[in-house]
C-alpha positions as CSV (number, residue, x, y, z in Angstrom):
1,M,24.9,-9.5,5.6
2,K,24.2,-11.0,9.1
3,N,23.9,-7.4,10.5
4,N,21.3,-6.6,8.0
5,I,19.4,-9.7,8.9
6,I,19.3,-8.7,12.3
7,K,18.2,-5.4,11.9
8,I,15.2,-6.9,9.8
9,V,14.7,-9.5,12.3
10,V,14.0,-6.8,14.6
11,A,12.0,-4.8,12.6
12,V,9.5,-7.3,11.8
13,S,9.5,-8.1,15.6
14,I,8.5,-4.6,16.3
15,V,5.6,-4.8,13.6
16,A,4.3,-8.0,15.0
17,I,4.2,-6.2,18.5
18,V,2.4,-3.1,16.9
19,Y,-0.1,-5.7,15.2
20,L,-0.6,-7.2,18.4
21,V,-1.3,-3.8,20.3
22,L,-3.9,-2.9,17.4
23,R,-5.4,-6.4,17.7
24,H,-5.6,-6.0,21.6
25,Y,-7.6,-2.6,21.0
26,G,-10.1,-4.2,18.1
27,I,-8.6,-1.9,15.5
28,T,-7.5,-5.1,13.3
29,D,-11.1,-6.2,13.3
30,D,-12.6,-3.0,12.6
31,I,-10.6,-2.2,9.5
32,R,-13.6,-2.0,6.9
33,L,-14.6,0.9,4.9
34,E,-17.6,1.5,7.0
35,N,-15.6,2.0,10.0
36,V,-13.3,4.5,8.8
37,P,-14.8,7.2,10.7
38,K,-14.5,5.3,13.8
39,I,-10.9,4.6,13.2
40,K,-10.5,8.2,12.2
41,T,-11.4,9.2,15.7
42,W,-9.0,6.8,17.2
43,V,-5.7,7.6,15.3
44,A,-6.5,11.6,15.4
45,G,-7.1,11.0,19.1
46,F,-3.1,10.7,19.1
47,G,-2.3,14.3,18.2
48,R,0.9,15.0,17.1
49,I,2.1,11.9,16.6
50,A,-1.2,10.6,14.6
51,P,1.1,10.4,11.8
52,L,3.3,7.6,13.1
53,V,0.4,5.9,14.3
54,Y,-1.1,5.9,10.8
55,I,2.1,4.7,9.5
56,G,2.1,2.0,11.9
57,L,-1.5,1.0,11.0
58,Y,-0.7,0.7,7.3
59,L,2.5,-1.3,8.0
60,V,0.4,-3.6,9.9
61,S,-2.5,-4.1,7.3
62,T,0.2,-4.6,4.4
63,V,2.4,-7.3,6.5
64,F,-0.5,-9.1,7.8
65,F,-2.8,-9.0,4.5
66,L,-5.5,-6.6,6.2
67,P,-7.7,-4.8,3.9
68,G,-5.8,-2.0,2.4
69,T,-8.4,0.1,0.7
70,P,-10.1,1.5,3.8
71,V,-6.7,2.2,5.5
72,T,-5.5,4.4,2.4
73,V,-9.3,6.3,2.3
74,L,-8.7,6.7,6.2
75,A,-5.4,9.3,5.4
76,G,-8.1,11.4,3.7
77,F,-10.3,11.4,6.8
78,V,-7.6,11.8,9.1
79,F,-5.4,14.4,7.5
80,G,-7.3,15.8,4.3
81,P,-6.7,15.6,0.8
82,L,-3.3,17.1,0.6
83,W,-1.6,15.9,3.8
84,G,-3.5,12.4,3.5
85,V,-1.6,11.8,0.1
86,F,1.8,12.6,1.6
87,Y,1.2,10.3,4.6
88,A,-0.6,7.3,3.0
89,S,2.3,7.7,0.5
90,I,5.1,7.4,2.8
91,A,3.3,4.8,4.7
92,S,3.0,2.6,1.7
93,I,6.5,3.2,0.9
94,I,7.7,1.9,4.0
95,S,5.0,-0.9,4.1
96,V,5.9,-2.5,0.7
97,S,9.8,-2.1,1.3
98,V,9.4,-4.2,4.6
99,A,7.0,-7.0,3.0
100,F,9.7,-7.1,0.3
101,L,12.6,-7.3,2.7
102,I,10.9,-9.9,4.9
103,A,10.4,-12.2,1.9
104,R,14.1,-11.8,0.7
105,Y,15.8,-12.2,3.8
106,V,13.7,-13.4,6.5
107,A,10.5,-15.8,5.5
108,R,11.8,-16.7,2.0
109,G,10.8,-20.3,2.4
110,L,7.2,-19.5,3.7
111,V,6.8,-16.6,0.9
112,E,7.6,-19.3,-1.6
113,S,5.2,-22.0,-0.3
114,W,2.5,-19.0,-0.9
115,V,3.5,-18.3,-4.6
116,T,5.1,-21.3,-6.2
117,D,2.2,-22.6,-7.8
118,N,0.7,-19.5,-8.6
119,A,0.9,-19.0,-12.5
120,Q,0.7,-15.4,-12.3
121,F,3.6,-15.1,-10.3
122,R,5.7,-17.5,-12.5
123,K,4.8,-15.0,-15.5
124,I,6.0,-12.2,-13.3
125,D,9.1,-13.6,-12.3
126,E,9.8,-14.5,-15.9
127,Q,9.0,-10.9,-16.9
128,V,11.3,-9.5,-14.3
129,E,13.9,-11.1,-16.0
130,E,13.1,-10.1,-19.5
131,Q,12.1,-6.5,-18.7
132,G,13.0,-5.3,-15.2
133,W,11.3,-2.6,-13.6
134,R,8.5,-2.3,-16.5
135,I,6.4,-5.3,-15.2
136,L,6.5,-4.2,-11.7
137,M,5.4,-0.9,-13.1
138,F,2.5,-2.6,-14.9
139,T,1.6,-4.6,-11.6
140,R,1.4,-1.4,-9.6
141,L,-0.9,0.2,-12.0
142,V,-2.9,-2.7,-13.0
143,P,-4.2,-5.0,-10.0
144,I,-3.6,-8.3,-11.8
145,F,-2.0,-10.0,-8.7
146,P,-3.0,-9.2,-4.9
147,F,-1.4,-6.0,-3.6
148,N,-0.4,-7.4,-0.4
149,L,1.0,-10.6,-1.7
150,Q,2.9,-9.2,-4.7
151,N,4.9,-7.3,-2.1
152,Y,6.1,-10.4,-1.2
153,A,6.3,-11.9,-4.2
154,Y,8.8,-9.7,-5.6
155,G,11.3,-10.0,-2.8
156,L,11.9,-13.5,-4.7
157,T,12.8,-12.4,-7.7
158,S,16.0,-10.7,-9.3
159,I,14.8,-7.4,-9.0
160,R,16.8,-4.6,-7.0
161,F,15.5,-3.3,-4.0
162,S,16.4,0.3,-5.0
163,T,14.7,-0.3,-8.1
164,Y,11.5,-2.0,-6.3
165,V,11.1,1.1,-3.9
166,L,11.5,3.8,-6.3
167,V,9.4,2.1,-9.1
168,S,6.7,1.3,-6.2
169,A,6.7,4.8,-4.7
170,I,6.0,6.6,-8.4
171,F,3.6,4.3,-9.5
172,M,1.5,3.6,-6.6
173,L,0.8,6.8,-6.0
174,P,-2.3,7.5,-8.8
175,G,-4.3,4.9,-6.8
176,T,-3.1,6.2,-3.4
177,A,-4.2,9.9,-4.4
178,V,-7.6,8.6,-5.6
179,L,-8.8,6.8,-2.5
180,V,-7.3,9.9,-0.3
181,Q,-9.3,12.3,-2.3
182,F,-12.5,10.3,-1.6
183,G,-11.9,10.4,2.3
184,G,-10.5,13.8,2.1
185,A,-13.5,15.3,0.5
186,F,-16.2,14.8,3.4
187,V,-13.4,16.0,5.9
188,S,-12.2,19.3,3.8
189,G,-15.8,20.1,3.0
190,E,-16.7,20.8,6.8
191,G,-20.3,21.4,5.7
192,N,-19.3,23.4,2.5
193,I,-21.0,21.2,-0.2
194,G,-19.4,23.1,-3.0
195,K,-15.9,22.3,-1.3
196,T,-17.0,18.9,-1.1
197,I,-18.0,18.4,-4.5
198,L,-15.0,20.2,-5.8
199,Y,-12.7,17.3,-4.1
200,L,-15.1,14.7,-5.2
201,G,-14.6,16.0,-8.7
202,I,-10.7,15.6,-8.5
203,A,-11.1,12.1,-7.0
204,G,-13.6,11.0,-9.9
205,V,-11.0,12.6,-12.6
206,L,-8.1,10.8,-11.1
207,M,-10.2,7.7,-11.1
208,L,-11.0,8.3,-14.8
209,L,-7.4,8.8,-15.5
210,L,-6.3,5.9,-13.8
211,S,-8.9,3.5,-15.5
212,L,-7.2,4.6,-18.8
213,I,-3.7,3.6,-18.0
214,P,-4.3,0.0,-18.0
215,R,-5.3,0.2,-21.8
216,F,-2.3,2.4,-22.5
217,L,0.1,-0.3,-20.9
218,Q,-1.6,-3.1,-22.5
219,K,-0.8,-1.8,-25.7
220,N,2.7,-1.4,-24.9
221,Q,3.3,-4.2,-22.6
222,T,4.0,-7.9,-23.3
223,K,0.6,-9.8,-22.2
224,L,0.8,-11.6,-18.9
């Protein structure tokens, strides 16, 4: 256990260093939807290691509560609608896992101070005891609890880490795909209006299907 904690502390230190580097270059201050094309140029400039730079940016945004939507859309701009989904999914899995481990093993007291008085968290904690992974599925698909905060909050519950990672990976994918498709539509179109409309149409259909999921779940899920 002690060795695991040391590894996690080292990992957190690396994340902090990456954050400071990104802040030095002004990237953390520019994470907004309107600045995605600008950040795209910066990330793409790293060439072959651009995917690693992107994953690092996603990790920092998740751990330090920076806006997540622009970073997800960014994957579509940098890597296109297909590879963008792949890299954004990998980045999201790594990022939510790190936040979970920080809460469970490194900064439990601090995270408890964030969520202890939160009524929604108390209900989630109770539902984890009663329904296990199903409540995680529900909160990943239905944004009733802030995304970045819930990554930490689940670290305080009794849910197993392996279950958390698997369920999160599966049920974060629909939302990730929607955002990446919107970004990728403009890149893959490359001046071809028909192709751009095609990818925007795919994104629109995915968004419609995603909007129907909460209604379906609410019929089959204990109300939070």
